[in-house]
C-alpha positions in Angstrom: 68.8 170.1 88.1 71.7 168.2 89.6 70.5 169.0 93.1 67.0 168.0 92.2 68.2 164.6 91.0 70.4 164.1 94.0 67.3 164.8 96.2 65.3 162.3 94.2 67.9 159.6 94.7 67.9 160.2 98.5 64.1 160.0 98.6 64.3 156.8 96.6 66.8 154.9 98.7 65.8 156.4 102.1 62.9 154.0 102.5 64.8 150.7 102.1 61.8 148.5 102.3 60.0 150.2 99.4 63.2 150.5 97.4 63.8 146.7 97.9 60.3 145.9 96.9 60.7 148.0 93.7 64.0 146.2 92.9 62.4 142.8 93.5 59.6 143.4 91.0 62.0 144.6 88.3 64.6 141.9 89.0 62.1 139.1 89.0 60.5 140.3 85.7 63.9 140.8 84.0 65.1 137.4 85.3 62.0 135.5 83.9 62.1 137.3 80.6 65.8 136.6 80.0 65.4 133.0 81.2 62.5 132.3 78.9 63.9 134.0 75.8 67.4 132.5 76.3 65.9 129.1 76.6 64.0 129.6 73.4 67.2 130.8 71.7 69.0 127.7 72.9 66.4 125.4 71.6 66.5 127.1 68.2 70.2 127.0 68.1 70.2 123.2 68.8 67.5 122.7 66.3 70.0 123.9 63.7 72.9 122.0 65.1 73.5 119.9 62.0 73.6 123.0 59.8 76.0 124.7 62.2 78.3 121.7 62.7 78.6 120.8 59.0 79.3 124.4 58.1 78.3 124.3 54.4 77.7 127.6 52.7 74.7 126.3 50.7 72.2 123.5 51.1 70.2 122.0 48.3 67.0 120.1 49.4 63.5 119.2 48.6 61.2 122.3 48.9 59.0 120.5 51.5 61.9 120.3 54.0 61.2 122.4 57.1 63.9 121.2 59.5 67.2 119.5 59.0 65.9 116.4 60.7 63.1 115.9 58.2 65.2 115.4 55.1 63.6 114.1 51.9 65.7 111.9 49.6 67.2 113.6 46.5 67.9 111.7 43.2 71.5 111.1 42.2 71.2 113.1 39.0 70.6 116.2 41.0 74.2 116.1 42.4 75.6 116.0 38.9 73.3 118.8 37.8 74.3 121.0 40.7 78.0 120.4 40.0 77.5 121.6 36.4 76.0 124.9 37.4 78.3 127.9 36.7 79.5 129.4 39.9 79.6 126.2 41.9 83.1 125.5 43.2 82.2 122.0 44.3 79.1 120.0 45.5 79.0 116.9 47.7 76.3 114.6 49.0 75.3 114.3 52.7 73.4 111.6 54.4 71.4 112.5 57.5 69.3 109.9 59.3 68.7 108.1 62.6 69.3 104.5 63.6 69.1 102.2 66.5 72.4 101.0 67.9 73.0 97.9 70.1 75.7 98.7 72.6 78.2 96.3 74.1 76.1 95.8 77.3 73.0 94.7 75.3 71.1 98.0 75.6 69.7 99.9 72.6 70.3 103.5 71.9 68.9 105.7 69.1 71.6 107.8 67.4 71.9 110.4 64.7 74.1 109.3 61.8 75.8 111.7 59.4 77.4 110.2 56.2 80.1 112.4 54.8 81.3 112.5 51.2 83.8 109.6 50.8 86.2 111.7 48.7 86.4 115.0 50.6 84.9 114.2 54.0 83.4 117.7 53.8 81.7 118.7 57.0 84.0 116.5 59.2 84.2 117.4 62.9 87.2 118.4 64.8 89.0 115.3 66.2 89.7 115.0 69.9 91.0 111.4 69.7 92.0 109.3 66.8 92.7 110.2 63.2 90.1 111.3 60.7 91.6 109.0 58.1 90.6 106.0 60.1 87.0 106.6 59.1 87.9 104.8 55.8 88.7 101.6 57.7 86.1 98.8 57.8 83.0 99.5 60.0 84.5 102.7 61.3 82.5 105.5 63.0 83.3 108.7 64.9 81.4 109.7 67.9 80.8 113.3 68.9 81.6 114.2 72.5 78.7 116.5 73.5 76.0 116.6 76.1 74.7 113.2 74.7 78.0 111.5 74.7 77.4 109.5 78.0 74.3 107.9 76.4 76.6 105.8 74.3 77.9 104.0 77.4 81.5 103.7 78.2 82.6 104.9 74.8 86.3 105.0 73.8 88.5 104.2 70.8 87.9 100.6 69.8 84.4 100.4 71.3 82.3 98.0 69.2 78.5 98.1 68.7 75.8 96.8 66.2 73.9 99.0 63.8 71.2 97.0 61.9 73.1 93.8 62.4 76.3 95.5 61.0 79.4 95.7 63.2 80.5 99.2 64.1 83.8 100.4 65.7 84.6 103.8 67.2 87.8 105.0 65.6 87.6 108.5 66.8 86.1 110.9 69.3 85.3 114.4 68.0 83.8 117.7 69.1 81.1 119.8 67.5 80.1 123.5 68.1 76.5 122.6 69.0 74.8 119.7 70.6 71.7 118.0 69.2 68.2 119.2 70.2 66.6 115.7 70.3 68.9 114.1 72.8 70.6 111.7 70.4 74.4 110.9 70.3 75.9 111.8 66.9 77.9 109.4 64.8 79.9 110.3 61.7 80.8 107.9 59.0 81.3 107.8 55.2 78.4 108.4 52.9 78.6 105.0 51.3 78.8 103.2 54.6 75.8 105.1 55.9 73.5 104.2 53.0 74.8 100.6 53.3 74.1 100.2 57.0 70.8 102.1 57.2 67.7 101.1 55.3 66.7 103.8 52.8 64.2 104.5 50.1 65.2 104.7 46.5 66.8 108.1 46.9 69.6 108.2 49.5 71.0 111.7 49.3 69.6 113.8 52.1 71.2 117.1 51.1 73.6 118.4 48.5 76.2 120.6 50.1 77.4 123.4 47.8 80.4 125.7 48.0 79.9 128.7 45.6 82.9 130.3 44.0 81.8 133.7 45.4 78.9 135.3 47.2 77.8 136.9 43.9 77.1 133.4 42.4 74.6 132.5 45.1 71.5 134.0 43.4 72.2 132.3 40.1 72.8 129.0 41.8 69.5 129.3 43.6 67.7 130.2 40.4 69.2 127.2 38.5 68.3 124.8 41.4 64.8 126.2 41.5 64.5 125.5 37.8 65.3 121.9 38.5 62.4 121.8 41.0 64.5 121.9 44.2 65.5 124.5 46.8 68.9 126.0 47.5 69.4 127.9 50.7 72.4 129.6 52.2 73.3 128.5 55.8 71.7 131.6 57.3 68.5 131.1 55.2 68.3 127.4 56.3 68.7 128.3 59.9 66.0 130.9 59.6 63.7 128.4 57.9 64.2 125.9 60.8 63.7 128.7 63.4 60.4 129.8 61.7 59.2 126.2 61.8 59.6 126.0 65.5 58.3 129.5 66.1 55.1 129.4 64.1 54.3 125.7 63.3 54.9 124.2 66.8 53.6 125.1 70.2 57.0 126.1 71.3 56.9 129.7 70.1 53.5 130.5 71.5 54.3 129.0 74.9 57.5 131.0 75.2 55.5 134.1 74.2 52.9 133.5 76.8 55.5 132.9 79.6 57.3 136.1 78.6 54.1 138.1 78.6 53.2 136.7 82.0 56.7 137.8 83.3 56.1 141.3 82.0 52.7 141.5 83.6 54.0 140.2 86.9 56.9 142.7 86.9 54.6 145.6 85.9 52.0 144.8 88.6 54.6 144.5 91.4 56.7 147.5 90.4 53.7 149.7 89.3 51.9 149.1 92.6 55.0 149.6 94.7 56.0 152.8 92.9 52.5 154.2 93.2 52.6 153.5 97.0 56.1 155.1 97.1 54.7 158.3 95.4 51.7 158.4 97.8 54.0 158.1 100.9 56.2 160.9 99.6 53.4 163.1 98.3 53.9 165.7 101.0 57.5 166.1 100.1 56.7 166.6 96.4 54.0 169.1 97.4 56.5 171.0 99.6 58.9 171.1 96.7 56.2 172.4 94.4 55.2 175.1 97.0 58.7 176.5 97.2 58.9 177.0 93.5 60.0 173.7 92.0 58.8 173.5 88.4 56.6 170.7 87.1 59.3 169.6 84.6 61.7 169.3 87.5 59.3 167.1 89.4 58.8 165.0 86.3 62.6 164.7 86.0 62.8 163.5 89.6 60.2 160.7 89.1 61.7 159.6 85.8 65.1 159.5 87.4 63.9 157.4 90.3 62.1 155.0 87.9 65.1 154.8 85.6 67.6 154.1 88.4 65.3 151.4 89.8 64.8 149.8 86.4 68.5 149.7 85.5 69.6 148.3 88.8 66.8 145.7 88.7 67.6 144.8 85.2 71.3 144.3 86.1 70.4 142.2 89.0 68.0 140.1 86.9 70.5 139.5 84.1 73.2 138.7 86.7 70.9 136.2 88.5 69.9 134.6 85.2 73.5 134.3 84.0 74.6 132.7 87.3 71.8 130.2 87.4 72.2 129.3 83.7 75.9 128.7 84.2 75.2 126.5 87.2 72.5 124.6 85.4 74.7 123.9 82.4 77.4 122.6 84.8 75.0 120.1 86.3 72.6 119.5 83.4 74.5 119.2 80.1 71.2 118.9 78.2 70.0 122.3 79.4 69.5 124.3 76.2 69.9 128.0 77.0 71.7 130.7 75.1 71.8 134.3 76.2 72.1 136.5 73.2 72.3 140.3 72.7 68.8 140.1 71.3 67.5 138.5 74.5 69.2 141.1 76.6 67.9 144.0 74.4 64.4 142.6 74.5 64.4 142.3 78.3 65.8 145.8 78.6 63.1 147.2 76.3 60.4 145.4 78.4 61.9 146.7 81.7 62.0 150.3 80.2 58.4 149.9 79.3 57.5 148.8 82.8 59.5 151.8 84.2 57.7 154.1 81.8 54.2 152.9 82.8 55.1 153.1 86.5 56.5 156.7 86.0 53.4 157.8 84.2 51.2 156.7 87.1 53.5 158.6 89.5 53.8 161.8 87.4 50.0 162.1 87.1 49.6 161.9 90.8 52.4 164.4 91.6 51.3 167.0 89.0 47.7 167.0 90.4 48.8 167.8 94.0 48.2 171.4 95.2 50.7 172.9 97.6 48.0 174.4 99.9 46.6 170.9 100.5 50.0 169.9 102.0 50.3 172.9 104.3 46.6 172.7 105.2 47.1 169.2 106.5 
């Protein structure tokens, strides 16, 4: 069998033009599938940026909330009720909203504002410049240095701006694990300052952040909150809820699915046709091997080996090309949302294996039908 596989490899790489065409089809398909799925993963990750950056274990919200950006105000009594639930270590309010900021040069810029609990500052970002304690000073804000940082102008410590006719001062520059999806710079301040500066309806709490005493207390907390008429989700559950919204209730999911399917069809058509042509051109060689006693299972092994080698090499080239271009794109385009995950790679590998299997099936049928006397008669 080892000799058979060695012969199959030589037949495969002997015709460089056909081998290159096979690799091109697989590489192009793998590249497109990884690009599209990684872009989708990046968008979903950024859609949950606030949840990831705040880092709370549990989030209490109105049941109608679908994404973190579409918060619905919660009454003040809910915070006290959640704090009284057995199993809750502590609970703090969070303000999440948007505002229009007037920069020093006179231009206006929309921003995302997060108001942290005045007592604990739970969910505060990691400081790059300045001291987190300065947030308690008058009119103080902290700006996140991410892909949207430049939209705030020439921002530095001491930069002044206006927010709804209120004076604001940057007292810190911070970093966050994930950038925002909607292209807005992010400002942190205290909860009381946020609700004072930004017009709000009667209820001002966007979310109640909960730290359970243990993981075993989570179901009971969720049950107690549900009895109050509200929803308590763990961080993973909230991220999944946001992902499901963008997958199934917006056009984003179906568009990515269509593009991935097109990539699969393109790869299948190119590699399938090229592999079939390769089998036809080497049909006499397969017939000769069959005439000298090569068994059908050995011929099948040859074709499967050729298809597998082509698929794996093409997959590797496609993933390498995607990784390279994604890295270059992120260096030049900070807003480019792409995230290559193990799931993306596994999905693309599965699709490539399926392309390889279909191509192999076409080749196997053709080879098994050939009769040795037809070769020698020709």
